[in-house]
Every structure is written in structure tokens, then in C-alpha cells.
A tleap script that builds the chain and sets N, CA, C and O, in Angstrom:
source leaprc.protein.ff14SB
mol = sequence {
  NMET GLN SER ASN MET LEU ASN PHE ILE THR
  ASP THR PRO SER SER ASP THR LYS ARG LEU
  LEU LEU GLN GLN LYS HIE GLU THR LEU VAL
  PHE LYS ASN LEU SER GLY GLN GLN LEU ALA
  ARG PHE ILE ALA PRO LYS GLN GLY TRP THR
  ALA TRP ASP LEU TRP GLN VAL ARG GLN GLN
  LEU PRO PRO HIE TRP PHE THR GLN GLY ALA
  LYS ALA TYR LEU GLY GLU ALA LEU ILE GLY
  SER THR ALA ILE LYS ASP VAL CLEU
}
set mol.1.N position { 42.037 11.004 48.595 }
set mol.1.CA position { 42.313 12.237 49.291 }
set mol.1.C position { 41.732 12.155 50.700 }
set mol.1.O position { 40.552 11.843 50.866 }
set mol.2.N position { 42.529 12.426 51.691 }
set mol.2.CA position { 42.119 12.370 53.088 }
set mol.2.C position { 41.536 13.713 53.511 }
set mol.2.O position { 42.043 14.763 53.118 }
set mol.3.N position { 40.491 13.685 54.297 }
set mol.3.CA position { 39.848 14.896 54.786 }
set mol.3.C position { 40.061 14.996 56.291 }
set mol.3.O position { 40.391 14.005 56.942 }
set mol.4.N position { 39.875 16.184 56.839 }
set mol.4.CA position { 39.976 16.322 58.284 }
set mol.4.C position { 38.621 16.150 58.952 }
set mol.4.O position { 38.446 16.500 60.119 }
set mol.5.N position { 37.666 15.609 58.208 }
set mol.5.CA position { 36.362 15.289 58.778 }
set mol.5.C position { 35.794 14.060 58.090 }
set mol.5.O position { 36.276 13.643 57.037 }
set mol.6.N position { 34.783 13.496 58.685 }
set mol.6.CA position { 34.108 12.342 58.113 }
set mol.6.C position { 32.922 12.858 57.311 }
set mol.6.O position { 32.024 13.490 57.866 }
set mol.7.N position { 32.914 12.595 56.028 }
set mol.7.CA position { 31.842 13.042 55.147 }
set mol.7.C position { 30.818 11.927 54.994 }
set mol.7.O position { 31.178 10.773 54.762 }
set mol.8.N position { 29.539 12.274 55.123 }
set mol.8.CA position { 28.451 11.329 54.890 }
set mol.8.C position { 27.817 11.627 53.539 }
set mol.8.O position { 27.830 12.770 53.082 }
set mol.9.N position { 27.265 10.608 52.904 }
set mol.9.CA position { 26.577 10.829 51.634 }
set mol.9.C position { 25.386 11.754 51.821 }
set mol.9.O position { 24.965 12.420 50.875 }
set mol.10.N position { 24.841 11.801 53.020 }
set mol.10.CA position { 23.689 12.666 53.284 }
set mol.10.C position { 24.075 14.137 53.418 }
set mol.10.O position { 23.199 14.994 53.535 }
set mol.11.N position { 25.373 14.440 53.403 }
set mol.11.CA position { 25.812 15.838 53.461 }
set mol.11.C position { 25.401 16.596 52.206 }
set mol.11.O position { 25.239 17.816 52.239 }
set mol.12.N position { 25.233 15.885 51.112 }
set mol.12.CA position { 24.783 16.461 49.846 }
set mol.12.C position { 23.533 15.698 49.416 }
set mol.12.O position { 23.633 14.709 48.689 }
set mol.13.N position { 22.364 16.143 49.856 }
set mol.13.CA position { 21.131 15.407 49.571 }
set mol.13.C position { 20.875 15.249 48.076 }
set mol.13.O position { 21.084 16.170 47.286 }
set mol.14.N position { 20.421 14.069 47.719 }
set mol.14.CA position { 20.007 13.773 46.349 }
set mol.14.C position { 18.978 12.658 46.425 }
set mol.14.O position { 18.768 12.074 47.489 }
set mol.15.N position { 18.342 12.363 45.314 }
set mol.15.CA position { 17.363 11.269 45.317 }
set mol.15.C position { 18.049 9.933 45.621 }
set mol.15.O position { 17.461 9.071 46.274 }
set mol.16.N position { 19.284 9.760 45.151 }
set mol.16.CA position { 20.011 8.515 45.425 }
set mol.16.C position { 20.350 8.367 46.902 }
set mol.16.O position { 20.196 7.285 47.469 }
set mol.17.N position { 20.809 9.446 47.531 }
set mol.17.CA position { 21.157 9.350 48.953 }
set mol.17.C position { 19.906 9.165 49.804 }
set mol.17.O position { 19.937 8.430 50.791 }
set mol.18.N position { 18.819 9.813 49.441 }
set mol.18.CA position { 17.564 9.629 50.180 }
set mol.18.C position { 17.082 8.190 50.068 }
set mol.18.O position { 16.627 7.606 51.052 }
set mol.19.N position { 17.180 7.618 48.875 }
set mol.19.CA position { 16.755 6.239 48.662 }
set mol.19.C position { 17.615 5.279 49.483 }
set mol.19.O position { 17.090 4.375 50.134 }
set mol.20.N position { 18.930 5.474 49.453 }
set mol.20.CA position { 19.829 4.606 50.216 }
set mol.20.C position { 19.528 4.695 51.710 }
set mol.20.O position { 19.479 3.676 52.398 }
set mol.21.N position { 19.329 5.903 52.207 }
set mol.21.CA position { 19.035 6.072 53.624 }
set mol.21.C position { 17.712 5.401 53.989 }
set mol.21.O position { 17.608 4.780 55.047 }
set mol.22.N position { 16.713 5.516 53.138 }
set mol.22.CA position { 15.438 4.841 53.402 }
set mol.22.C position { 15.608 3.327 53.435 }
set mol.22.O position { 15.024 2.655 54.285 }
set mol.23.N position { 16.396 2.791 52.523 }
set mol.23.CA position { 16.620 1.341 52.464 }
set mol.23.C position { 17.414 0.828 53.657 }
set mol.23.O position { 17.211 -0.305 54.095 }
set mol.24.N position { 18.306 1.640 54.183 }
set mol.24.CA position { 19.222 1.204 55.240 }
set mol.24.C position { 18.896 1.794 56.614 }
set mol.24.O position { 19.663 1.588 57.554 }
set mol.25.N position { 17.802 2.507 56.759 }
set mol.25.CA position { 17.585 3.314 57.957 }
set mol.25.C position { 17.483 2.535 59.261 }
set mol.25.O position { 17.658 3.117 60.332 }
set mol.26.N position { 17.206 1.242 59.201 }
set mol.26.CA position { 17.121 0.446 60.431 }
set mol.26.C position { 18.367 -0.402 60.666 }
set mol.26.O position { 18.401 -1.220 61.585 }
set mol.27.N position { 19.378 -0.208 59.846 }
set mol.27.CA position { 20.631 -0.954 59.997 }
set mol.27.C position { 21.502 -0.315 61.083 }
set mol.27.O position { 21.334 0.856 61.424 }
set mol.28.N position { 22.422 -1.099 61.610 }
set mol.28.CA position { 23.372 -0.602 62.602 }
set mol.28.C position { 24.405 0.285 61.918 }
set mol.28.O position { 24.908 -0.048 60.845 }
set mol.29.N position { 24.716 1.408 62.540 }
set mol.29.CA position { 25.748 2.323 62.055 }
set mol.29.C position { 27.079 1.860 62.633 }
set mol.29.O position { 27.244 1.795 63.851 }
set mol.30.N position { 28.022 1.541 61.765 }
set mol.30.CA position { 29.320 1.021 62.193 }
set mol.30.C position { 30.421 1.919 61.644 }
set mol.30.O position { 30.405 2.296 60.472 }
set mol.31.N position { 31.370 2.254 62.502 }
set mol.31.CA position { 32.552 3.009 62.100 }
set mol.31.C position { 33.746 2.074 62.149 }
set mol.31.O position { 33.934 1.336 63.117 }
set mol.32.N position { 34.560 2.112 61.086 }
set mol.32.CA position { 35.761 1.279 61.004 }
set mol.32.C position { 36.949 2.151 60.631 }
set mol.32.O position { 36.804 3.166 59.949 }
set mol.33.N position { 38.133 1.737 61.093 }
set mol.33.CA position { 39.332 2.440 60.638 }
set mol.33.C position { 39.649 1.965 59.222 }
set mol.33.O position { 38.967 1.085 58.697 }
set mol.34.N position { 40.663 2.530 58.611 }
set mol.34.CA position { 40.967 2.196 57.216 }
set mol.34.C position { 41.491 0.781 57.042 }
set mol.34.O position { 41.566 0.283 55.919 }
set mol.35.N position { 41.858 0.121 58.149 }
set mol.35.CA position { 42.273 -1.285 58.101 }
set mol.35.C position { 41.086 -2.224 58.257 }
set mol.35.O position { 41.244 -3.442 58.172 }
set mol.36.N position { 39.897 -1.668 58.485 }
set mol.36.CA position { 38.697 -2.479 58.617 }
set mol.36.C position { 38.339 -2.860 60.045 }
set mol.36.O position { 37.361 -3.574 60.262 }
set mol.37.N position { 39.111 -2.398 61.021 }
set mol.37.CA position { 38.826 -2.699 62.424 }
set mol.37.C position { 37.676 -1.820 62.913 }
set mol.37.O position { 37.669 -0.608 62.696 }
set mol.38.N position { 36.705 -2.447 63.574 }
set mol.38.CA position { 35.559 -1.702 64.080 }
set mol.38.C position { 35.977 -0.756 65.196 }
set mol.38.O position { 36.664 -1.150 66.139 }
set mol.39.N position { 35.554 0.492 65.074 }
set mol.39.CA position { 35.833 1.513 66.083 }
set mol.39.C position { 34.639 1.722 67.009 }
set mol.39.O position { 34.806 1.910 68.214 }
set mol.40.N position { 33.440 1.688 66.443 }
set mol.40.CA position { 32.220 1.906 67.225 }
set mol.40.C position { 31.025 1.427 66.414 }
set mol.40.O position { 31.086 1.293 65.192 }
set mol.41.N position { 29.935 1.175 67.137 }
set mol.41.CA position { 28.683 0.800 66.474 }
set mol.41.C position { 27.522 1.409 67.237 }
set mol.41.O position { 27.549 1.522 68.463 }
set mol.42.N position { 26.511 1.796 66.491 }
set mol.42.CA position { 25.333 2.429 67.068 }
set mol.42.C position { 24.093 1.751 66.489 }
set mol.42.O position { 23.934 1.656 65.272 }
set mol.43.N position { 23.226 1.287 67.371 }
set mol.43.CA position { 21.963 0.685 66.951 }
set mol.43.C position { 21.066 1.803 66.418 }
set mol.43.O position { 21.071 2.918 66.938 }
set mol.44.N position { 20.304 1.491 65.385 }
set mol.44.CA position { 19.420 2.491 64.779 }
set mol.44.C position { 18.360 2.959 65.769 }
set mol.44.O position { 17.861 2.169 66.571 }
set mol.45.N position { 18.020 4.234 65.714 }
set mol.45.CA position { 16.898 4.726 66.523 }
set mol.45.C position { 15.614 3.999 66.109 }
set mol.45.O position { 15.533 3.453 65.009 }
set mol.46.N position { 14.639 3.995 66.972 }
set mol.46.CA position { 13.384 3.289 66.702 }
set mol.46.C position { 12.775 3.700 65.358 }
set mol.46.O position { 12.267 2.853 64.624 }
set mol.47.N position { 12.825 4.988 65.037 }
set mol.47.CA position { 12.239 5.485 63.785 }
set mol.47.C position { 13.163 5.284 62.585 }
set mol.47.O position { 12.770 5.548 61.449 }
set mol.48.N position { 14.392 4.818 62.833 }
set mol.48.CA position { 15.379 4.666 61.763 }
set mol.48.C position { 16.248 5.910 61.671 }
set mol.48.O position { 15.902 6.969 62.194 }
set mol.49.N position { 17.371 5.763 61.005 }
set mol.49.CA position { 18.327 6.869 60.876 }
set mol.49.C position { 17.788 7.958 59.965 }
set mol.49.O position { 17.131 7.683 58.962 }
set mol.50.N position { 18.077 9.189 60.329 }
set mol.50.CA position { 17.826 10.340 59.462 }
set mol.50.C position { 19.169 11.038 59.246 }
set mol.50.O position { 20.140 10.754 59.946 }
set mol.51.N position { 19.220 11.932 58.296 }
set mol.51.CA position { 20.452 12.697 58.073 }
set mol.51.C position { 20.827 13.465 59.340 }
set mol.51.O position { 22.008 13.594 59.661 }
set mol.52.N position { 19.831 13.972 60.055 }
set mol.52.CA position { 20.084 14.704 61.300 }
set mol.52.C position { 20.700 13.786 62.356 }
set mol.52.O position { 21.642 14.181 63.043 }
set mol.53.N position { 20.181 12.571 62.492 }
set mol.53.CA position { 20.741 11.612 63.456 }
set mol.53.C position { 22.205 11.324 63.146 }
set mol.53.O position { 23.044 11.305 64.047 }
set mol.54.N position { 22.507 11.100 61.875 }
set mol.54.CA position { 23.889 10.811 61.477 }
set mol.54.C position { 24.796 11.997 61.795 }
set mol.54.O position { 25.917 11.817 62.271 }
set mol.55.N position { 24.313 13.194 61.532 }
set mol.55.CA position { 25.089 14.397 61.840 }
set mol.55.C position { 25.376 14.479 63.335 }
set mol.55.O position { 26.497 14.797 63.735 }
set mol.56.N position { 24.373 14.194 64.165 }
set mol.56.CA position { 24.554 14.260 65.616 }
set mol.56.C position { 25.594 13.254 66.099 }
set mol.56.O position { 26.418 13.580 66.953 }
set mol.57.N position { 25.566 12.043 65.565 }
set mol.57.CA position { 26.563 11.039 65.950 }
set mol.57.C position { 27.950 11.516 65.542 }
set mol.57.O position { 28.897 11.428 66.324 }
set mol.58.N position { 28.070 12.017 64.324 }
set mol.58.CA position { 29.372 12.472 63.829 }
set mol.58.C position { 29.984 13.536 64.740 }
set mol.58.O position { 31.200 13.558 64.928 }
set mol.59.N position { 29.168 14.408 65.301 }
set mol.59.CA position { 29.669 15.475 66.171 }
set mol.59.C position { 30.302 14.934 67.450 }
set mol.59.O position { 31.075 15.636 68.101 }
set mol.60.N position { 29.982 13.698 67.812 }
set mol.60.CA position { 30.486 13.101 69.046 }
set mol.60.C position { 31.731 12.237 68.838 }
set mol.60.O position { 32.297 11.732 69.807 }
set mol.61.N position { 32.158 12.063 67.602 }
set mol.61.CA position { 33.287 11.177 67.326 }
set mol.61.C position { 34.612 11.809 67.735 }
set mol.61.O position { 34.774 13.027 67.659 }
set mol.62.N position { 35.556 10.982 68.169 }
set mol.62.CA position { 36.877 11.505 68.545 }
set mol.62.C position { 37.587 12.125 67.338 }
set mol.62.O position { 37.615 11.515 66.269 }
set mol.63.N position { 38.153 13.306 67.484 }
set mol.63.CA position { 38.816 13.992 66.368 }
set mol.63.C position { 39.949 13.184 65.729 }
set mol.63.O position { 40.198 13.324 64.531 }
set mol.64.N position { 40.632 12.349 66.499 }
set mol.64.CA position { 41.749 11.594 65.917 }
set mol.64.C position { 41.279 10.579 64.879 }
set mol.64.O position { 42.078 10.145 64.048 }
set mol.65.N position { 40.010 10.190 64.903 }
set mol.65.CA position { 39.502 9.298 63.860 }
set mol.65.C position { 39.607 9.966 62.497 }
set mol.65.O position { 39.873 9.305 61.493 }
set mol.66.N position { 39.398 11.275 62.466 }
set mol.66.CA position { 39.409 11.986 61.194 }
set mol.66.C position { 40.807 12.052 60.603 }
set mol.66.O position { 40.974 11.931 59.390 }
set mol.67.N position { 41.802 12.242 61.439 }
set mol.67.CA position { 43.172 12.332 60.937 }
set mol.67.C position { 43.752 10.962 60.628 }
set mol.67.O position { 44.600 10.836 59.745 }
set mol.68.N position { 43.306 9.931 61.345 }
set mol.68.CA position { 43.800 8.575 61.099 }
set mol.68.C position { 43.028 7.878 59.986 }
set mol.68.O position { 43.518 6.914 59.399 }
set mol.69.N position { 41.835 8.358 59.696 }
set mol.69.CA position { 41.015 7.787 58.641 }
set mol.69.C position { 39.967 6.843 59.192 }
set mol.69.O position { 40.252 6.003 60.045 }
set mol.70.N position { 38.751 6.993 58.694 }
set mol.70.CA position { 37.643 6.150 59.135 }
set mol.70.C position { 36.588 6.082 58.040 }
set mol.70.O position { 36.504 6.948 57.169 }
set mol.71.N position { 35.785 5.021 58.112 }
set mol.71.CA position { 34.657 4.845 57.203 }
set mol.71.C position { 33.423 4.531 58.031 }
set mol.71.O position { 33.522 3.969 59.121 }
set mol.72.N position { 32.259 4.899 57.506 }
set mol.72.CA position { 30.989 4.660 58.185 }
set mol.72.C position { 30.099 3.807 57.287 }
set mol.72.O position { 30.029 4.009 56.075 }
set mol.73.N position { 29.427 2.856 57.911 }
set mol.73.CA position { 28.540 1.945 57.187 }
set mol.73.C position { 27.190 1.874 57.879 }
set mol.73.O position { 27.111 1.876 59.107 }
set mol.74.N position { 26.134 1.812 57.087 }
set mol.74.CA position { 24.819 1.407 57.578 }
set mol.74.C position { 24.623 0.016 57.017 }
set mol.74.O position { 24.454 -0.154 55.810 }
set mol.75.N position { 24.644 -0.976 57.886 }
set mol.75.CA position { 24.661 -2.347 57.402 }
set mol.75.C position { 25.938 -2.543 56.607 }
set mol.75.O position { 27.030 -2.289 57.116 }
set mol.76.N position { 25.817 -2.990 55.375 }
set mol.76.CA position { 26.977 -3.197 54.502 }
set mol.76.C position { 27.226 -2.010 53.573 }
set mol.76.O position { 28.212 -1.990 52.835 }
set mol.77.N position { 26.331 -1.021 53.612 }
set mol.77.CA position { 26.429 0.117 52.690 }
set mol.77.C position { 27.374 1.187 53.235 }
set mol.77.O position { 27.182 1.684 54.344 }
set mol.78.N position { 28.384 1.534 52.460 }
set mol.78.CA position { 29.302 2.616 52.814 }
set mol.78.C position { 28.551 3.937 52.696 }
set mol.78.O position { 28.061 4.291 51.624 }
set mol.79.N position { 28.467 4.661 53.810 }
set mol.79.CA position { 27.743 5.941 53.788 }
set mol.79.C position { 28.609 7.123 54.185 }
set mol.79.O position { 28.163 8.269 54.114 }
set mol.80.N position { 29.844 6.860 54.603 }
set mol.80.CA position { 30.698 7.960 55.009 }
set mol.80.C position { 32.153 7.558 55.052 }
set mol.80.O position { 32.487 6.387 55.231 }
set mol.81.N position { 33.022 8.555 54.883 }
set mol.81.CA position { 34.451 8.282 54.881 }
set mol.81.C position { 35.227 9.581 55.057 }
set mol.81.O position { 34.745 10.663 54.723 }
set mol.82.N position { 36.439 9.450 55.590 }
set mol.82.CA position { 37.347 10.589 55.612 }
set mol.82.C position { 38.034 10.736 54.262 }
set mol.82.O position { 38.614 11.782 53.972 }
set mol.83.N position { 37.973 9.698 53.435 }
set mol.83.CA position { 38.492 9.763 52.070 }
set mol.83.C position { 37.339 10.219 51.182 }
set mol.83.O position { 36.448 9.431 50.864 }
set mol.84.N position { 37.355 11.457 50.794 }
set mol.84.CA position { 36.231 12.069 50.088 }
set mol.84.C position { 35.804 11.258 48.871 }
set mol.84.O position { 34.607 11.121 48.619 }
set mol.85.N position { 36.747 10.723 48.118 }
set mol.85.CA position { 36.411 9.994 46.891 }
set mol.85.C position { 35.583 8.748 47.164 }
set mol.85.O position { 34.893 8.271 46.263 }
set mol.86.N position { 35.628 8.204 48.383 }
set mol.86.CA position { 34.870 6.999 48.701 }
set mol.86.C position { 33.370 7.226 48.710 }
set mol.86.O position { 32.605 6.299 48.441 }
set mol.87.N position { 32.936 8.436 49.015 }
set mol.87.CA position { 31.509 8.676 49.188 }
set mol.87.C position { 30.895 9.571 48.120 }
set mol.87.O position { 29.701 9.864 48.179 }
set mol.88.N position { 31.675 10.004 47.159 }
set mol.88.CA position { 31.126 10.847 46.093 }
set mol.88.C position { 30.541 10.003 45.001 }
set mol.88.O position { 30.030 10.535 44.016 }
savepdb mol mol.pdb
quit
């Protein structure tokens, strides 16, 4: 199912999402289209990624990414997608 926004696993906090974020917090944040082509990459902040940091980046993304489909990764870990089922 396609969404009109990019959903992050941190949108619904849980012990699993907190653990994943702690493990991956110094990894590069990469956005890819649904074909796997890199759209953008962001180096982790010095303190590592927080849910707030991820939210702030998401607010700056071009709206057409949401309608065309995109996925977000911290390192190799899938942490966000416009396809809701990918991150639940």
C-alpha cells in the first residue's frame, strides 16, 4: 500500500525501534526510490540520529518522492518507506 508520506519506524516508538535506532544511530541516512536508485544521503549528526533528527530531515524532502515512492535506510537497515507495510 502506497502512502502520501514517508513513514519511519520511529513514528511509533517501541523497544524494538529504540534498539534499532541506537544500533544504527551513527550510520548514513540514505533515501532510495523504489527501483533502488539513491535519491539523497545524509551523514549522521555527531551525537547520532534521533527520532527528532529523522523527522526534521523528512520535513525537507521533495513532495514528489512520496507519490513516486521512496525508502529510507540507516546503513543497511530499512527504517522508512512510503509503502506502509515495509516498515510495520
